[in-house]
C-alpha positions in Angstrom: 89.9 -19.5 24.4 89.4 -19.1 28.1 92.6 -17.0 28.3 91.3 -14.7 25.6 88.0 -14.2 27.4 90.0 -13.4 30.6 92.0 -10.8 28.7 88.8 -9.1 27.4 87.4 -9.1 30.9 90.7 -7.5 32.2 90.5 -4.6 29.9 86.8 -4.3 30.6 87.6 -4.1 34.3 90.1 -1.3 33.6 87.6 0.8 31.7 86.0 2.3 34.8 83.1 4.6 33.8 83.6 3.7 30.2 82.2 0.1 30.7 78.9 1.0 29.0 80.8 2.2 25.9 82.6 -1.1 25.7 79.4 -3.1 26.0 77.7 -0.9 23.3 80.8 -1.4 21.0 80.7 -5.2 21.4 76.9 -5.2 20.6 77.4 -3.1 17.5 80.4 -5.2 16.5 78.1 -8.3 16.5 75.4 -6.5 14.5 78.0 -5.2 12.1 79.3 -8.7 11.3 75.8 -9.9 10.6 74.9 -6.9 8.6 77.5 -8.1 6.1 75.1 -10.9 5.2 72.3 -8.6 4.2 73.3 -8.6 0.5 73.3 -12.4 0.5 69.9 -12.5 2.0 68.5 -10.0 -0.5 70.0 -12.1 -3.3 68.3 -15.2 -1.9 64.9 -13.6 -1.8 65.5 -12.5 -5.4 66.4 -16.1 -6.3 63.3 -17.6 -4.6 61.1 -15.1 -6.4 62.7 -16.0 -9.7 62.2 -19.7 -9.1 58.6 -19.2 -8.0 58.0 -16.8 -10.9 56.8 -14.0 -8.5 59.6 -11.5 -9.2 58.0 -8.1 -10.1 59.5 -4.6 -10.5 58.1 -3.6 -7.2 59.7 -6.6 -5.5 63.0 -5.8 -7.2 62.9 -2.2 -5.9 62.1 -3.5 -2.4 65.0 -5.9 -2.5 67.3 -3.1 -3.8 66.2 -0.9 -1.0 66.9 -3.6 1.5 70.4 -4.1 0.0 71.1 -0.3 0.4 69.7 -0.2 3.9 71.9 -3.2 4.9 75.0 -1.4 3.6 74.1 1.8 5.4 73.4 -0.1 8.6 76.7 -1.8 8.4 78.4 1.6 8.0 76.5 3.0 11.0 77.4 -0.1 13.1 81.1 0.2 12.1 81.2 3.9 13.1 79.8 3.1 16.5 82.3 0.2 16.9 85.3 2.3 16.1 84.2 5.4 18.0 83.1 3.6 21.1 85.8 0.9 21.1 89.0 2.4 19.8 88.2 5.8 21.3 87.6 4.3 24.7 90.8 2.3 24.4 92.9 5.5 23.9 91.1 7.2 26.8 91.6 4.3 29.2 95.3 3.9 28.5 95.9 7.6 28.6 94.6 7.5 32.2 96.7 4.4 32.9 99.9 6.2 31.8 99.1 9.1 34.1 98.5 6.6 37.0 101.7 4.7 36.4 103.6 8.1 36.1 102.2 9.0 39.5 103.3 5.7 41.0 106.8 5.8 39.5 107.7 8.9 41.5 106.7 7.0 44.7 109.1 4.0 44.1 112.5 3.8 45.8 115.5 4.8 43.6 116.7 1.2 44.1 114.1 0.1 41.7 115.5 2.1 38.8 118.3 -0.2 37.6 119.2 -0.5 33.9 116.9 -3.6 33.7 113.9 -1.9 35.2 114.3 1.2 33.0 114.3 -1.1 29.9 111.1 -2.7 31.3 109.4 0.7 32.0 110.3 2.0 28.5 109.2 -1.1 26.8 105.8 -1.1 28.7 105.0 2.6 28.1 106.3 2.9 24.5 105.6 -0.6 23.1 103.1 -2.6 25.2 100.5 0.1 25.9 100.7 1.5 22.3 100.2 -2.1 20.9 97.2 -2.6 23.2 95.7 0.7 22.1 96.3 0.3 18.4 95.7 -3.5 18.0 94.6 -5.2 21.2 91.3 -3.3 21.8 90.1 -3.8 18.3 91.1 -7.5 18.3 89.1 -8.0 21.6 86.1 -6.4 19.9 86.4 -8.7 16.9 86.9 -11.7 19.2 83.8 -10.9 21.2 81.7 -10.5 18.1 83.0 -13.6 16.5 82.6 -15.7 19.7 79.0 -14.6 20.1 78.5 -15.1 16.4 79.7 -18.7 16.5 77.3 -19.5 19.4 74.3 -17.9 17.7 75.1 -19.7 14.4 75.5 -23.1 16.2 72.1 -22.7 17.9 70.3 -21.5 14.7 71.7 -24.2 12.4 71.0 -26.9 14.9 67.4 -25.7 15.3 67.1 -25.4 11.5 68.4 -28.9 10.8 70.1 -31.0 13.5 72.0 -33.0 10.8 73.7 -29.9 9.4 74.3 -28.7 13.0 76.3 -31.9 13.7 78.5 -31.4 10.6 79.0 -27.7 11.6 79.9 -28.6 15.2 82.3 -31.5 14.2 84.5 -29.2 12.1 84.1 -26.4 14.7 85.7 -28.8 17.3 88.6 -29.6 14.9 89.2 -25.8 14.4 89.0 -25.3 18.2 91.8 -27.8 18.8 94.0 -25.9 16.3 93.1 -22.5 18.0 93.9 -24.0 21.4 97.3 -25.2 20.1 97.9 -21.7 18.7 96.8 -20.0 21.8 99.0 -22.1 24.1 102.1 -21.7 21.9 101.5 -18.0 21.3 101.4 -17.3 25.1 104.9 -18.8 25.4 106.1 -17.0 22.3 104.6 -13.7 23.5 106.5 -13.9 26.8 109.7 -14.5 24.9 109.1 -11.6 22.5 108.3 -9.2 25.3 111.4 -10.3 27.3 113.7 -9.8 24.3 112.0 -6.5 23.5 112.7 -5.3 27.0 116.4 -6.3 26.6 116.5 -4.6 23.2 115.1 -1.3 24.6 117.5 -1.4 27.5 120.4 -2.1 25.1 119.4 0.8 22.8 119.1 3.2 25.8 122.5 2.1 27.1 124.0 2.6 23.7 122.6 6.1 23.2 123.5 7.2 26.7 127.0 5.8 26.4 127.8 7.3 23.0 130.4 9.9 24.3 132.3 7.1 26.1 132.0 4.7 23.2 133.4 7.3 20.8 136.1 8.5 23.1 137.5 5.0 23.6 136.8 3.8 20.1 134.4 1.1 21.2 131.8 1.8 18.6 132.2 -1.6 16.8 132.0 -3.6 20.0 128.9 -1.9 21.4 127.3 -1.8 18.0 127.7 -5.6 17.7 126.0 -6.1 21.1 123.1 -3.9 20.1 123.0 -5.6 16.6 122.9 -9.0 18.3 119.9 -7.9 20.4 118.1 -6.7 17.2 118.9 -10.1 15.5 117.5 -12.0 18.5 114.3 -9.9 18.3 114.1 -10.4 14.5 114.6 -14.2 14.8 111.9 -14.6 17.5 109.4 -12.5 15.5 110.0 -14.6 12.4 109.5 -17.8 14.4 106.3 -16.3 15.9 104.9 -15.4 12.5 105.6 -18.9 11.1 103.8 -20.4 14.1 100.8 -18.3 13.4 100.8 -18.9 9.7 101.0 -22.7 10.2 98.2 -22.8 12.8 95.9 -20.4 10.8 96.5 -22.4 7.6 95.4 -25.6 9.4 92.3 -23.8 10.8 91.6 -22.6 7.2 91.9 -26.2 6.0 89.3 -27.5 8.5 87.1 -24.5 7.7 87.2 -25.4 4.0 86.5 -29.0 4.7 83.6 -28.0 7.0 82.2 -25.7 4.2 82.5 -28.5 1.7 80.8 -31.0 4.1 77.9 -28.6 4.7 77.4 -28.1 0.9 77.7 -31.8 0.2 75.3 -32.7 3.1 72.7 -30.1 2.1 72.8 -31.2 -1.6 72.4 -34.9 -0.5 69.5 -34.1 1.8 67.9 -32.1 -1.0 68.3 -34.9 -3.5 66.8 -37.3 -1.0 63.8 -34.9 -0.6 64.5 -34.6 3.2 65.2 -30.8 2.8 63.4 -28.2 0.7 65.3 -26.9 -2.3 65.1 -23.2 -1.1 66.7 -24.2 2.2 69.4 -26.2 0.3 70.3 -23.1 -1.7 70.2 -21.0 1.5 72.7 -23.4 3.3 75.0 -23.7 0.3 75.3 -19.9 0.1 75.7 -19.4 3.9 78.2 -22.3 4.1 80.8 -19.9 2.6 80.2 -17.5 5.5 79.4 -19.7 8.4 83.0 -20.4 9.5 84.3 -16.8 9.1 84.0 -16.0 12.8 86.3 -19.0 13.5 88.9 -17.6 11.1 88.6 -14.2 12.8 89.2 -15.7 16.2 92.3 -17.6 14.9 93.6 -14.3 13.5 93.1 -12.5 16.8 94.7 -15.1 19.1 98.2 -13.8 18.7 97.2 -10.2 19.1 95.1 -10.9 22.3 97.9 -13.0 23.8 100.4 -10.2 23.1 97.9 -7.9 24.8 97.6 -10.2 27.8 101.3 -10.4 28.3 101.6 -6.6 27.9 99.0 -6.2 30.6 100.9 -8.6 32.8 104.0 -6.5 32.5 102.1 -3.3 33.0 100.4 -4.6 36.2 103.7 -6.0 37.5 105.0 -2.4 37.5 101.8 -1.0 39.0 101.7 -3.6 41.8 105.2 -2.7 43.2 104.9 -1.4 46.7 105.3 2.4 47.0 107.4 4.0 49.7 104.5 6.1 51.1 101.9 3.4 51.2 100.8 4.6 54.7 101.8 8.2 54.3 99.5 11.0 55.3 99.2 14.7 54.3 100.5 16.3 57.5 101.1 20.0 57.5 104.5 21.0 58.8 104.9 24.0 61.0 108.7 24.0 61.5 111.5 22.8 59.3 114.2 21.5 61.5 115.7 18.3 60.0 117.0 15.6 62.3 118.8 12.3 61.8 118.4 9.9 64.7 120.8 6.9 64.7 120.4 6.4 60.9 121.9 3.3 59.3 121.7 2.6 55.5 123.0 0.2 53.0 123.0 -0.2 49.2 122.2 -3.9 49.0 124.9 -5.4 51.2 127.3 -2.5 51.2 127.0 -0.4 54.4 127.0 3.3 53.6 125.8 5.1 56.8 126.5 4.0 60.3 124.5 5.6 63.1 124.2 9.1 61.8 123.0 11.7 64.3 122.6 15.5 63.7 120.1 18.3 63.5 119.8 21.0 60.9 118.0 23.9 62.5 115.3 25.8 60.7 116.6 28.8 58.6 120.2 27.7 59.0 122.8 26.4 56.6 124.2 23.0 57.2 127.1 21.8 55.0 128.2 18.2 54.4 131.8 17.7 53.5 134.0 14.7 53.1 135.9 12.6 50.6 134.2 10.9 47.7 132.1 8.0 48.7 131.9 9.1 52.3 128.0 9.2 52.3 127.2 12.9 51.8 124.9 12.3 48.8 123.2 9.5 50.6 122.3 11.8 53.5 120.6 14.2 51.1 118.9 11.4 49.3 117.4 10.1 52.5 116.0 13.6 53.3 114.3 13.6 49.9 113.3 10.0 50.5 114.8 8.7 47.3 115.8 5.8 49.6 114.5 4.7 53.0 116.7 4.1 56.1 117.5 0.6 57.2 117.1 1.7 60.8 116.8 4.9 62.7 114.7 7.8 61.4 114.8 11.1 59.6 112.4 13.7 60.9 111.1 17.1 59.9 109.4 19.1 62.6 109.8 16.1 64.7 107.7 13.9 62.4 109.2 10.8 60.8 109.2 11.4 57.0 108.0 7.9 56.6 104.7 9.1 58.0 104.3 11.7 55.3 102.9 11.2 51.8 105.4 11.9 49.0 103.4 14.9 47.9 103.3 16.5 51.4 107.1 15.9 51.7 108.1 17.2 48.3 106.0 20.4 48.4 108.3 21.5 51.3 111.6 20.6 49.5 113.5 22.1 46.6 116.5 20.4 45.1 119.3 21.8 43.0 121.5 19.0 41.5 125.0 19.3 40.4 124.1 17.7 37.1 120.9 19.4 35.8 118.3 17.7 33.7 115.9 19.8 31.6 113.0 18.4 29.7 112.6 18.7 25.9 110.3 21.6 26.3 110.4 25.4 26.4 112.4 27.2 29.0 109.2 28.6 30.5 107.7 25.1 30.9 110.9 23.8 32.5 110.8 26.6 35.1 107.1 26.2 36.1 107.8 22.6 37.1 108.5 24.3 40.4 105.0 25.9 40.5 102.6 24.9 37.7 100.1 27.6 38.5 102.7 30.4 38.5 102.0 33.6 36.4 104.5 34.7 33.8 105.3 37.7 36.0 106.3 35.3 38.8 108.5 33.3 36.4 110.3 36.4 35.2 110.8 37.6 38.7 112.3 34.2 39.7 114.6 34.2 36.7 115.9 37.7 37.5 116.7 36.5 41.0 118.4 33.4 39.5 120.5 35.7 37.1 119.2 34.0 34.0 116.6 36.5 32.7 119.2 38.4 30.6 120.5 35.4 28.7 117.0 34.0 28.2 115.9 37.3 26.5 118.8 37.1 24.1 117.5 33.8 22.7 115.4 33.8 19.5 112.1 33.0 21.3 113.0 34.1 24.8 111.1 32.1 27.4 109.4 30.1 24.6 112.7 28.7 23.3 113.0 24.9 23.2 115.9 23.6 25.2 116.2 20.2 23.6 116.5 16.8 25.4 118.3 17.2 28.7 118.8 20.9 27.9 121.4 20.1 25.2 121.1 23.5 23.6 122.3 25.4 26.7 125.6 25.6 28.5 126.1 24.0 31.9 126.0 27.3 33.7 122.8 28.3 31.9 121.1 25.1 32.8 122.2 25.4 36.4 120.7 28.9 36.7 117.4 27.7 35.1 117.3 24.9 37.7 117.8 27.5 40.5 115.1 29.7 39.0 112.8 26.7 39.2 113.7 26.2 42.9 113.2 29.9 43.6 109.8 29.9 42.0 108.8 26.9 44.1 109.9 28.7 47.2 110.0 25.6 49.4 111.1 26.0 53.0 113.8 23.3 52.7 116.6 23.5 50.0 118.9 20.6 49.3 121.9 21.7 47.3 124.4 19.6 45.6 127.2 22.2 45.2 126.1 23.9 42.0 129.4 25.6 41.2 131.6 22.4 41.4 132.0 22.0 37.7 131.2 25.5 36.4 133.6 27.8 34.7 134.6 31.0 36.7 132.5 33.3 34.5 129.3 31.5 35.4 130.3 30.7 39.0 129.8 34.3 40.1 126.3 34.4 38.6 125.3 31.1 40.1 126.6 32.0 43.5 124.5 35.2 43.4 121.5 33.1 42.3 122.1 30.6 45.2 122.2 33.5 47.7 118.7 34.5 46.5 117.5 30.9 46.7 118.5 30.2 50.3 117.1 33.3 52.0 115.1 32.2 55.0 115.4 28.5 54.2 116.6 25.4 55.9 119.6 24.6 53.7 121.5 21.3 53.4 124.4 21.7 51.0 126.9 19.1 49.8 130.1 21.2 49.6 132.8 20.4 47.0 134.4 23.9 47.3 135.0 24.5 50.9 135.4 28.2 50.4 131.7 28.4 49.5 130.6 27.1 53.0 132.9 29.1 55.3 129.8 31.0 56.6 127.7 27.9 57.2 126.0 27.6 60.6 127.2 24.1 60.9 129.7 22.0 58.9 129.4 18.2 59.2 132.4 16.1 58.2 131.5 12.6 57.0 134.0 9.8 56.6 133.2 6.2 55.7 129.5 6.6 56.7 130.3 8.2 60.1 130.1 11.8 61.3 133.6 12.4 62.6 133.5 16.2 63.1 130.9 19.0 63.2 131.0 22.7 64.0 131.7 26.1 62.4 134.5 26.7 59.9 136.7 28.4 62.6 136.0 25.7 65.2 137.0 22.9 62.8 140.1 24.7 61.6 141.2 25.2 65.2 140.9 21.4 65.9 143.2 20.5 63.0 141.3 17.3 62.2 139.9 15.9 59.0 138.3 19.2 58.0 141.6 21.0 58.5 143.3 18.4 56.3 140.6 18.9 53.5 140.9 22.6 53.8 144.7 22.5 53.5 144.5 20.3 50.4 142.0 22.6 48.9 144.2 25.7 49.5 147.3 24.0 48.0 145.3 22.9 44.9 144.6 26.5 44.0 148.2 27.0 43.0 148.9 23.8 41.0 150.4 24.0 37.6 151.4 21.5 34.8 155.1 20.7 34.5 156.7 19.9 31.2 
């Protein structure tokens, strides 16, 4: 039971300024459990009065009033238990979700593998919900039952040490069973949580991969894999339930034997005239209630151990080192971006080798090169999705590792090639860029982004839901909304993964106009897929195999007839391609 007590203390430590509410709830939980005995006590008084021939109408009404008062008190105690305990649990873990959400944005992108996404999803959607709905209540029941056992043990021993020995003997036997249940449920809880994490990851992978699975007719194979994970989860859950049933049944057996032993002992002592008959009756009646707290503890063991393991997994995520642990909120005055001998690797694969360049404030710097050359990595390092292995990236001469994530990101807007919109209204998706923006500011940004007109044609205009990932909008529409979001933010640095690379010609013109509005008076870093879109760039950097092999203006690079010239020539020839029969 030591582990269970530790779990209660862990949640109590997380409660912050709600600690007093938890203490009050535990106290009321204890009183509520004992208020349940009021009807028995009233019945005993009535029985004693009947035996003694002193039962009157007045006494009957007094006992009836005591019975009603006991029931009302139990209702009041129960109300305070639920409102203080469960209510506090929801408040605590709502705050914890916000805390973990804030930390997740400060972890390096290398953390977000398929395995870790399954872990995060499982913790936030299963573990914390389980703790809120079941764990907090179970801890309250455990605390009340634990205190109740101690109080009962002391009172019975003082009342009659012989009955106290009988009670404690069977209490020890029950405790051994609970210890066995606790030890094995800890092991099973870890297995269940591990399989649950794999299952969540498998389901996420299956859903995300539906288009590929359908296109290549792999539905049966992938379905079998997911079904196998469900079967593993089903099997371990059944094994876990059987374990609990066996252990609780044995506890119940010892409780029944203990109850029988107390009844037998009380009757024997009464027969031997070593215990008054009223006390014999009292013990016989209470014998059926005295082990109830033990049963309650046995029933909460599994829930509390699941809660403990869920807290372990939650705290493991929370304790991961953030990338801006020592970052400070430093105001930036200029927005020149410099790379100084930057090296970077994904695990053991070298991606960037000694990158050096400067993107001047209010200029456009384009990154070009073949796929896998390192262009996206350069942009990701500016946004600090990753950290350099060596060398440094600076803004205004300040190493971005010295900046807090918030002070860095408030100066950066990003427009990705593949846009993700949240399952919310268009309006709420746009104000991600500036949460305190007025509706007029949002409309103005959308007009600049060339998306106001199509938004107003929708049934609910700006209040139209876009669906998960923006599934109800076309690629071009989503792209323009993401540009409106960036325009609204109005950050001095814009990182642009060529937004027109996979857009149809009809939308390309609108998006190009929107981008022109976005980049006015900005430090722009753009990954260029269509070289024609960056002819006017102040600087074009050609990246090949993690090295900068050329840089200059479009005309300068064309005249050198190097790699850029080759890429340009290929691009021009590709414009006139056609399919032959």
